[in-house]
C-alpha positions in Angstrom: -19.8 10.2 -19.1 -21.2 6.2 -19.1 -17.8 5.6 -18.0 -18.1 7.5 -14.8 -21.3 6.8 -13.6 -20.1 3.6 -13.4 -16.9 4.5 -11.2 -17.9 2.9 -8.4 -17.3 -0.5 -10.1 -14.0 1.0 -11.1 -13.2 1.2 -7.6 -13.9 -2.1 -8.0 -12.2 -4.1 -10.1 -9.0 -2.1 -8.8 -9.2 -2.5 -5.0 -9.6 -6.7 -6.6 -6.7 -6.3 -8.4 -4.6 -4.9 -5.9 -5.5 -7.1 -3.5 -4.8 -10.4 -5.8 -1.7 -8.9 -6.3 -0.9 -8.6 -2.5 -1.9 -11.9 -1.6 -0.7 -13.8 -4.6 2.7 -11.8 -4.9 4.4 -10.8 -1.4 6.0 -12.8 0.3 5.6 -10.6 4.4 2.9 -13.0 6.0 1.1 -9.5 6.8 1.5 -7.6 3.4 -0.3 -10.8 2.7 -3.2 -9.8 5.1 -4.2 -6.6 4.7 -3.8 -7.7 -0.1 -6.7 -10.2 1.7 -8.3 -7.0 3.3 -8.3 -4.9 0.3 -9.5 -8.2 -2.0 -12.6 -8.1 0.6 -12.9 -4.6 1.4 -13.8 -4.7 -2.4 -16.5 -6.9 -2.4 -18.5 -5.3 -0.3 -17.9 -2.7 -1.8 -19.2 -4.3 -5.2 -22.7 -5.8 -3.1 -23.6 -2.4 -1.4 -22.9 -0.7 -5.3 -25.0 -3.4 -6.7 -27.9 -2.7 -3.8 -29.3 0.7 -4.2 -31.7 2.0 -6.2 -31.3 4.9 -7.2 -34.6 7.0 -6.5 -35.7 4.1 -4.1 -35.9 5.0 -0.2 -35.7 3.0 3.1 -38.3 -0.2 3.7 -40.6 1.6 6.3 -44.1 1.2 4.9 -46.5 3.4 6.3 -50.0 4.3 5.5 -48.9 7.1 3.0 -48.0 4.6 0.3 -47.6 5.8 -3.5 -48.1 3.0 -5.6 -45.0 3.0 -8.3 -42.8 4.0 -5.0 -39.8 2.7 -5.4 -37.9 0.6 -2.0 -34.3 -0.2 -1.7 -33.3 -4.0 -1.0 -32.0 -4.1 2.5 -30.5 -7.1 2.7 -27.3 -6.4 0.3 -26.2 -4.0 3.7 -27.4 -6.9 6.3 -25.2 -9.3 4.4 -21.8 -6.8 4.3 -22.7 -6.4 8.2 -21.8 -10.0 9.2 -19.3 -10.5 6.6 -17.2 -7.4 8.0 -17.1 -8.7 11.2 -16.8 -12.2 10.1 -13.8 -11.0 7.9 -12.4 -8.6 11.5 -12.2 -12.1 13.4 -10.4 -13.7 10.9 -8.1 -11.1 10.5 -7.4 -11.2 14.0 -7.5 -15.4 13.8 -4.6 -14.9 11.5 -3.1 -12.0 12.9 -3.4 -14.5 15.8 -1.1 -17.1 13.8 1.1 -15.2 12.3 2.4 -14.1 16.0 2.9 -17.5 17.0 5.1 -17.9 13.6 6.9 -15.7 14.3 8.0 -16.4 17.3 8.2 -20.1 16.0 10.6 -18.9 12.8 11.7 -15.7 13.9 10.6 -14.3 10.7 7.2 -14.0 8.8 8.8 -14.4 5.4 7.2 -17.2 3.8 10.3 -18.6 1.5 12.4 -18.1 4.6 9.9 -19.9 7.0 9.5 -22.7 3.4 13.9 -22.8 4.0 13.5 -23.7 7.6 10.9 -26.4 6.9 13.1 -28.2 4.4 15.6 -28.0 6.5 
Protein backbone atom coordinates (compact mmCIF):
# COMPACT_ATOMS: atom_id res chain seq x y z
CA UNK A 1 0.00 0.00 0.00
CA UNK A 2 2.90 2.37 0.71
CA UNK A 3 4.09 2.11 -2.91
CA UNK A 4 0.69 3.18 -4.20
CA UNK A 5 0.62 6.17 -1.88
CA UNK A 6 3.74 7.52 -3.59
CA UNK A 7 2.40 7.18 -7.15
CA UNK A 8 3.49 10.71 -8.08
CA UNK A 9 7.12 9.71 -7.47
CA UNK A 10 6.65 6.73 -9.79
CA UNK A 11 5.21 9.03 -12.44
CA UNK A 12 8.19 11.33 -11.92
CA UNK A 13 10.67 8.48 -12.37
CA UNK A 14 8.96 7.12 -15.48
CA UNK A 15 8.67 10.54 -17.15
CA UNK A 16 12.28 11.31 -16.26
CA UNK A 17 13.56 8.08 -17.80
CA UNK A 18 11.44 8.43 -20.96
CA UNK A 19 12.68 12.00 -21.43
CA UNK A 20 16.29 11.01 -20.76
CA UNK A 21 16.03 8.12 -23.24
CA UNK A 22 14.62 10.41 -25.92
CA UNK A 23 17.39 12.98 -25.46
CA UNK A 24 20.15 10.35 -25.56
CA UNK A 25 18.87 7.77 -28.06
CA UNK A 26 16.84 9.67 -30.66
CA UNK A 27 18.56 11.21 -33.68
CA UNK A 28 15.73 13.53 -34.73
CA UNK A 29 16.19 16.98 -33.21
CA UNK A 30 12.45 17.51 -32.66
CA UNK A 31 12.22 14.20 -30.77
CA UNK A 32 15.17 15.29 -28.64
CA UNK A 33 13.35 18.52 -27.77
CA UNK A 34 10.20 16.58 -26.87
CA UNK A 35 12.32 14.36 -24.62
CA UNK A 36 13.85 17.42 -23.00
CA UNK A 37 10.36 18.80 -22.35
CA UNK A 38 9.29 15.50 -20.75
CA UNK A 39 12.41 15.54 -18.59
CA UNK A 40 11.60 19.08 -17.54
CA UNK A 41 7.97 18.22 -16.76
CA UNK A 42 9.14 15.36 -14.55
CA UNK A 43 11.33 17.72 -12.53
CA UNK A 44 8.40 20.13 -12.18
CA UNK A 45 6.22 17.29 -10.90
CA UNK A 46 8.85 16.32 -8.35
CA UNK A 47 9.14 19.84 -6.93
CA UNK A 48 5.37 20.29 -6.76
CA UNK A 49 4.91 16.89 -5.09
CA UNK A 50 7.56 17.69 -2.49
CA UNK A 51 5.87 21.01 -1.68
CA UNK A 52 2.57 19.33 -0.74
CA UNK A 53 1.81 19.18 2.97
CA UNK A 54 -0.98 16.81 4.03
CA UNK A 55 -3.56 18.79 5.95
CA UNK A 56 -1.83 22.06 5.13
CA UNK A 57 -3.68 25.15 4.04
CA UNK A 58 -2.68 28.23 2.11
CA UNK A 59 -0.38 30.49 4.12
CA UNK A 60 -2.94 33.24 4.63
CA UNK A 61 -2.72 34.64 8.13
CA UNK A 62 -5.92 35.77 9.80
CA UNK A 63 -6.94 36.55 13.35
CA UNK A 64 -8.50 33.07 13.65
CA UNK A 65 -5.20 31.15 13.58
CA UNK A 66 -4.99 27.92 15.52
CA UNK A 67 -1.70 27.27 17.32
CA UNK A 68 -1.06 23.91 15.60
CA UNK A 69 -2.28 24.86 12.12
CA UNK A 70 -0.20 23.53 9.19
CA UNK A 71 0.65 25.64 6.17
CA UNK A 72 1.85 24.61 2.74
CA UNK A 73 5.02 26.26 1.51
CA UNK A 74 4.23 28.37 -1.59
CA UNK A 75 7.88 28.64 -2.66
CA UNK A 76 7.98 25.44 -4.77
CA UNK A 77 4.94 26.54 -6.78
CA UNK A 78 6.42 29.99 -7.38
CA UNK A 79 9.73 28.50 -8.50
CA UNK A 80 7.99 26.08 -10.84
CA UNK A 81 5.92 28.87 -12.41
CA UNK A 82 9.16 30.68 -13.18
CA UNK A 83 10.76 27.47 -14.47
CA UNK A 84 7.78 26.82 -16.77
CA UNK A 85 8.16 30.26 -18.35
CA UNK A 86 11.90 29.75 -18.80
CA UNK A 87 11.30 26.24 -20.20
CA UNK A 88 8.78 27.46 -22.76
CA UNK A 89 11.13 30.24 -23.83
CA UNK A 90 14.02 27.82 -24.16
CA UNK A 91 11.89 25.39 -26.16
CA UNK A 92 10.77 28.18 -28.51
CA UNK A 93 14.38 29.24 -29.06
CA UNK A 94 15.45 25.63 -29.67
CA UNK A 95 12.64 25.13 -32.21
CA UNK A 96 13.78 28.30 -33.98
CA UNK A 97 17.32 26.92 -34.14
CA UNK A 98 15.99 23.61 -35.52
CA UNK A 99 14.16 25.54 -38.26
CA UNK A 100 17.43 27.27 -39.21
CA UNK A 101 19.26 23.92 -39.19
CA UNK A 102 16.57 22.49 -41.49
CA UNK A 103 17.02 25.44 -43.87
CA UNK A 104 20.81 25.08 -43.88
CA UNK A 105 21.23 21.28 -43.97
CA UNK A 106 17.82 20.25 -45.38
CA UNK A 107 17.49 17.67 -42.58
CA UNK A 108 16.93 17.50 -38.82
CA UNK A 109 18.53 14.08 -38.30
CA UNK A 110 21.64 14.41 -36.16
CA UNK A 111 23.69 11.74 -37.95
CA UNK A 112 23.00 13.27 -41.39
CA UNK A 113 23.99 16.73 -40.14
CA UNK A 114 27.27 15.36 -38.75
CA UNK A 115 28.01 13.58 -42.02
CA UNK A 116 27.40 16.77 -44.01
CA UNK A 117 29.76 18.62 -41.65
CA UNK A 118 32.48 16.00 -42.13
CA UNK A 119 32.52 16.53 -45.92
